[in-house]
C-alpha positions as CSV (number, residue, x, y, z in Angstrom):
1,M,-133.2,-83.3,47.4
2,N,-133.2,-82.9,51.2
3,K,-130.1,-83.1,53.3
4,H,-131.2,-86.5,54.8
5,S,-131.7,-88.1,51.4
6,S,-128.3,-86.8,50.2
7,S,-126.5,-88.3,53.2
8,Q,-128.3,-91.6,52.7
9,Q,-127.1,-91.8,49.1
10,V,-123.5,-90.9,50.0
11,F,-123.6,-93.6,52.7
12,A,-125.1,-96.2,50.3
13,K,-122.5,-95.4,47.6
14,E,-119.7,-96.0,50.0
15,H,-120.9,-99.1,51.8
16,L,-123.4,-101.1,49.8
17,I,-120.7,-101.9,47.2
18,H,-119.3,-104.3,49.7
19,S,-120.7,-107.7,50.7
20,T,-120.3,-107.5,54.4
21,G,-121.2,-109.9,57.1
22,L,-120.7,-113.4,58.6
23,L,-120.9,-116.8,57.0
24,L,-121.1,-119.9,59.3
25,V,-119.4,-123.1,58.0
26,N,-119.3,-126.5,59.5
27,K,-115.8,-127.6,58.6
28,N,-115.3,-131.3,58.1
29,E,-112.2,-133.3,59.0
30,G,-109.4,-132.9,56.5
31,P,-109.2,-129.4,55.1
32,T,-107.4,-126.6,56.9
33,S,-109.3,-123.5,58.0
34,H,-107.5,-121.5,55.3
35,Q,-108.7,-123.9,52.6
36,I,-112.3,-123.3,53.7
37,V,-111.7,-119.5,53.4
38,D,-110.3,-120.1,49.8
39,M,-113.5,-122.1,48.9
40,A,-115.7,-119.2,50.1
41,R,-113.6,-116.6,48.2
42,K,-114.1,-118.5,45.0
43,A,-117.7,-119.3,45.6
44,L,-118.7,-115.7,46.5
45,N,-116.1,-114.1,44.1
46,I,-115.0,-111.9,47.1
47,R,-111.3,-111.7,48.0
48,K,-111.8,-110.0,51.4
49,I,-112.7,-113.0,53.5
50,G,-111.0,-114.2,56.7
51,H,-111.9,-116.4,59.7
52,C,-111.8,-115.9,63.4
53,G,-110.5,-119.0,65.1
54,T,-108.4,-121.8,63.5
55,L,-109.6,-125.4,63.5
56,D,-106.8,-128.0,62.9
57,P,-107.3,-130.3,59.9
58,F,-108.2,-133.3,62.1
59,A,-110.9,-131.2,63.9
60,S,-114.3,-130.3,62.7
61,G,-117.1,-127.9,63.5
62,L,-118.0,-124.2,63.4
63,L,-115.9,-121.7,61.5
64,I,-117.1,-118.1,61.4
65,L,-116.0,-116.5,58.1
66,L,-115.8,-112.7,58.1
67,I,-116.7,-111.1,54.8
68,G,-115.9,-107.7,53.4
69,E,-115.6,-104.9,56.0
70,A,-116.4,-107.4,58.7
71,T,-112.8,-108.7,58.4
72,R,-111.9,-105.6,60.4
73,L,-113.7,-107.2,63.4
74,Q,-111.5,-110.3,63.4
75,Q,-109.7,-109.4,66.7
76,Y,-113.1,-109.0,68.5
77,F,-114.5,-112.3,67.2
78,F,-111.3,-114.0,68.4
79,Q,-112.2,-112.9,71.9
80,M,-115.5,-114.9,71.9
81,N,-116.0,-117.9,74.1
82,K,-116.0,-121.3,72.4
83,T,-117.9,-124.6,73.0
84,Y,-116.5,-128.0,72.1
85,E,-117.3,-131.7,72.2
86,A,-114.2,-133.8,72.5
87,V,-112.8,-137.2,73.2
88,F,-109.8,-137.6,75.4
89,N,-107.6,-140.8,75.4
90,F,-105.6,-141.7,78.5
91,G,-102.6,-144.1,79.0
92,E,-101.0,-142.8,75.8
93,T,-100.1,-139.6,74.0
94,T,-98.4,-138.2,70.9
95,D,-95.8,-135.5,70.4
96,T,-98.6,-133.2,69.1
97,L,-101.2,-134.3,71.8
98,D,-103.6,-135.3,69.0
99,P,-104.0,-138.1,66.4
100,T,-101.8,-136.4,63.8
101,G,-98.6,-136.9,65.9
102,T,-96.1,-139.6,66.6
103,S,-97.2,-142.1,69.3
104,E,-95.3,-142.1,72.5
105,H,-95.7,-143.1,76.2
106,V,-98.2,-145.9,75.6
107,N,-99.4,-147.7,78.7
108,K,-101.9,-150.4,77.7
109,Q,-102.5,-151.5,81.3
110,F,-103.9,-148.1,82.3
111,A,-107.6,-147.9,83.2
112,L,-109.6,-144.8,84.3
113,P,-110.8,-144.6,87.9
114,E,-114.5,-144.1,88.7
115,L,-116.4,-141.2,87.1
116,E,-116.8,-139.4,90.5
117,T,-113.0,-139.4,91.0
118,I,-112.4,-137.7,87.6
119,E,-115.2,-135.2,88.2
120,K,-113.7,-134.2,91.5
121,L,-110.3,-133.6,89.8
122,I,-112.0,-131.4,87.1
123,D,-113.9,-129.4,89.7
124,R,-110.8,-128.8,91.7
125,H,-108.2,-128.1,89.0
126,F,-109.9,-127.4,85.7
127,L,-112.8,-125.1,86.2
128,G,-112.8,-121.3,86.4
129,V,-109.7,-119.2,85.8
130,I,-106.7,-121.6,85.4
131,E,-103.1,-121.4,84.3
132,Q,-102.4,-123.4,81.2
133,V,-99.2,-124.1,79.3
134,P,-99.9,-124.2,75.6
135,P,-98.8,-127.3,73.6
136,K,-95.4,-127.1,72.0
137,Y,-97.0,-127.8,68.7
138,S,-98.9,-124.5,68.5
139,A,-98.7,-121.3,66.6
140,I,-97.4,-119.3,69.5
141,K,-94.2,-117.4,68.7
142,V,-91.0,-117.9,70.6
143,N,-88.4,-115.3,69.8
144,G,-90.2,-114.6,66.5
145,K,-90.6,-118.3,65.4
146,R,-93.7,-120.5,65.7
147,A,-93.5,-123.1,68.4
148,Y,-94.6,-125.9,66.1
149,K,-91.7,-125.1,63.8
150,L,-89.2,-125.2,66.7
151,S,-90.8,-128.5,67.8
152,R,-90.3,-130.0,64.3
153,E,-86.7,-128.9,64.3
154,K,-86.3,-130.7,67.7
155,K,-85.3,-127.4,69.4
156,D,-85.5,-127.2,73.2
157,F,-87.7,-124.4,74.5
158,E,-90.3,-123.7,77.1
159,L,-93.7,-121.9,76.8
160,K,-95.1,-119.8,79.6
161,A,-98.4,-120.6,81.3
162,R,-101.3,-118.4,80.3
163,E,-104.5,-117.5,82.1
164,V,-107.6,-119.0,80.5
165,T,-111.2,-119.6,81.8
166,V,-113.1,-122.9,81.6
167,H,-116.8,-122.2,82.2
168,K,-118.0,-125.8,81.8
169,F,-116.2,-129.1,81.7
170,D,-118.7,-132.0,81.8
171,I,-118.1,-135.7,81.2
172,E,-120.8,-137.1,78.8
173,K,-119.5,-140.6,78.4
174,I,-116.7,-142.7,80.0
175,S,-115.1,-146.0,78.9
176,P,-112.0,-147.8,80.4
177,R,-109.5,-145.4,78.6
178,T,-111.5,-142.6,77.1
179,I,-114.0,-139.9,78.1
180,K,-116.2,-137.8,75.9
181,V,-116.4,-134.2,77.3
182,Y,-118.4,-131.0,76.8
183,I,-116.3,-127.9,77.3
184,E,-117.2,-124.1,77.3
185,C,-114.1,-122.0,77.5
186,S,-112.5,-118.6,76.8
187,S,-110.6,-117.8,73.7
188,G,-107.0,-119.0,73.8
189,T,-107.9,-122.2,75.7
190,Y,-106.1,-125.3,74.2
191,V,-108.4,-128.4,74.5
192,R,-105.3,-130.5,73.8
193,A,-103.6,-129.1,76.8
194,L,-106.7,-129.9,79.0
195,A,-106.4,-133.5,77.9
196,R,-102.7,-133.5,78.7
197,D,-103.1,-131.9,82.1
198,L,-106.1,-134.1,83.1
199,G,-103.9,-137.1,82.2
200,K,-101.2,-135.8,84.5
201,A,-103.7,-135.3,87.3
202,L,-104.8,-138.9,86.8
203,G,-101.1,-140.1,87.0
204,T,-100.8,-141.0,83.3
205,H,-100.6,-139.4,79.9
206,G,-103.6,-137.9,78.0
207,M,-104.3,-136.7,74.5
208,L,-107.0,-135.3,72.4
209,Q,-108.5,-137.9,70.1
210,S,-111.3,-135.9,68.4
211,L,-112.6,-132.4,68.5
212,V,-115.8,-130.7,67.3
213,R,-116.4,-127.0,67.9
214,T,-120.2,-126.7,68.3
215,Q,-120.6,-123.0,69.2
216,I,-118.9,-119.6,69.3
217,E,-121.0,-117.6,71.8
218,R,-124.4,-117.2,70.2
219,F,-123.3,-118.7,66.8
220,S,-124.2,-122.4,66.5
221,I,-123.0,-125.2,64.2
222,K,-126.7,-126.0,63.7
223,N,-127.0,-123.0,61.5
224,A,-123.8,-123.6,59.5
225,L,-123.3,-124.5,55.9
226,T,-121.4,-127.5,54.8
227,P,-118.2,-127.0,52.7
228,D,-119.9,-128.6,49.7
229,Q,-122.3,-125.7,49.7
230,L,-119.4,-123.3,49.1
231,T,-119.5,-123.4,45.3
232,P,-120.2,-120.7,42.6
233,A,-123.1,-122.9,41.5
234,N,-124.9,-122.2,44.8
235,K,-127.0,-119.2,43.8
236,T,-128.4,-118.8,47.3
237,L,-125.0,-118.5,49.0
238,H,-125.1,-114.7,49.3
239,Q,-128.4,-115.0,51.1
240,A,-126.6,-117.0,53.8
241,I,-124.4,-114.1,54.7
242,L,-125.5,-112.8,58.2
243,S,-125.7,-109.1,59.0
244,V,-123.3,-108.1,61.7
245,H,-125.9,-105.7,63.0
246,N,-128.3,-108.5,63.8
247,Y,-125.8,-110.8,65.5
248,I,-123.9,-108.6,67.9
249,E,-124.7,-108.6,71.6
250,P,-126.5,-105.4,72.8
251,S,-123.5,-104.7,75.1
252,H,-121.3,-104.3,72.0
253,H,-123.7,-102.3,69.9
254,I,-124.3,-98.6,69.5
255,E,-126.6,-97.1,66.9
256,L,-125.6,-93.7,65.6
257,D,-127.9,-90.9,64.4
258,E,-127.0,-89.1,61.2
259,K,-125.2,-86.3,63.0
260,S,-123.0,-88.7,64.9
261,F,-122.3,-90.7,61.8
262,N,-121.1,-87.6,59.9
263,M,-118.9,-86.6,62.9
264,L,-117.4,-90.1,62.9
265,K,-116.8,-90.0,59.2
266,G,-115.1,-86.6,59.6
267,G,-112.6,-88.0,62.1
268,K,-114.3,-86.5,65.2
269,L,-115.7,-88.3,68.3
270,P,-119.5,-88.1,67.9
271,A,-121.3,-86.2,70.6
272,L,-123.1,-89.3,71.7
273,L,-119.8,-91.0,72.4
274,K,-118.4,-87.9,74.1
275,W,-121.3,-88.0,76.6
276,K,-120.8,-91.7,77.3
277,K,-117.0,-91.2,77.6
278,S,-117.5,-88.4,80.1
279,N,-119.8,-90.4,82.2
280,S,-117.6,-93.5,82.1
281,R,-114.8,-91.3,83.4
282,N,-116.7,-89.4,86.0
283,N,-119.8,-91.1,87.4
284,L,-120.9,-94.6,86.4
285,S,-123.8,-94.3,88.9
286,M,-125.4,-91.8,86.6
287,L,-125.8,-94.5,83.9
288,S,-128.6,-97.1,83.5
289,P,-127.7,-100.8,84.1
290,D,-127.7,-101.3,80.3
291,E,-125.4,-98.4,79.8
292,R,-123.0,-99.6,82.5
293,Q,-123.0,-103.1,80.8
294,T,-122.2,-101.4,77.5
295,L,-119.3,-99.4,79.0
296,S,-117.9,-102.6,80.7
297,A,-117.2,-104.1,77.3
298,S,-113.8,-103.6,75.8
299,Y,-115.2,-102.4,72.5
300,Q,-118.3,-101.2,70.8
301,L,-119.4,-101.6,67.2
302,L,-121.0,-98.5,65.7
303,F,-123.9,-98.8,63.3
304,F,-125.8,-96.3,61.1
305,N,-129.0,-97.5,59.5
306,N,-128.2,-101.1,60.5
307,L,-124.8,-101.1,58.7
308,L,-121.5,-101.3,60.4
309,V,-119.6,-98.0,60.2
310,G,-117.1,-98.0,63.0
311,I,-115.4,-99.3,66.1
312,W,-115.1,-97.6,69.5
313,E,-112.4,-98.9,71.8
314,R,-111.5,-98.2,75.3
315,E,-108.2,-98.0,77.0
316,R,-106.9,-101.3,78.4
317,N,-107.9,-102.0,82.0
318,T,-110.0,-98.8,82.2
319,L,-113.6,-97.7,81.4
320,I,-112.3,-94.8,79.3
321,Y,-113.2,-95.0,75.6
322,N,-110.8,-93.0,73.5
323,V,-110.5,-94.3,70.0
324,A,-113.3,-94.3,67.4
325,K,-112.4,-95.7,64.0
326,Y,-114.4,-95.1,60.9
327,L,-114.5,-98.3,58.7
């Protein structure tokens, strides 16, 4: 048996015992995101499953489930941009800024101004990089305790504004008190807070009435399974698991040769990565445009023979990659 075949067999033994990849699910209104994960665990008979971006029970739309070793990529999938379709109500709100809360501040006489007026407000205050204060009913921690728990206990506290990016904010439909909107935004953006703040800009209160997540970067709700397909009786369910290799943007993707893979496995920085690290530190002009785009990303996923084997991360706010992790 030659050296190459031996290495391939060792690799297969270590990695192919796992079902690894992504499963797209179109969550319906009602269940929690964690309940969808539990359904997938039972249907696939795989314990190691997580998701990358909670949808509240009243919301629906795309959930990306991470299966097997892909769960180690959760923090990277969290960073992906999201796309939503939502309905905002104005002239009223609830304590949670959505339909699940207690009604307050109802003004039945309020009517929205003309579409052009609202669009100008959005263009001026709600597009690009903005400062956003998260809702008090959120999972953000305040002195070690979740904000929503403090809110339920009627505790007084303040949340700090956070920088988020809104790439698109289009009005698709308008009625006297509601608008239907299309939003593309960065991770960490609260659509409920956009409804609240747009209401303030209009001189009233605003809340989120409904929410559908239609896309997470290149992953679309159109290709998602429904929850009723997450059953042990679905014999084709394993075939719906997407390969991480095929669905990662090129700027986050490096294919290793056998020598580099063995170095990574042995705890060493592969020679290929050493060269890229050296050039990122010394002279970016030496790199091709594609290589510069790769090095501008905050992380790289490392593949060998189309299978995920590691993660390469760079130092925060630098172009210097230091940490290569073998999965």
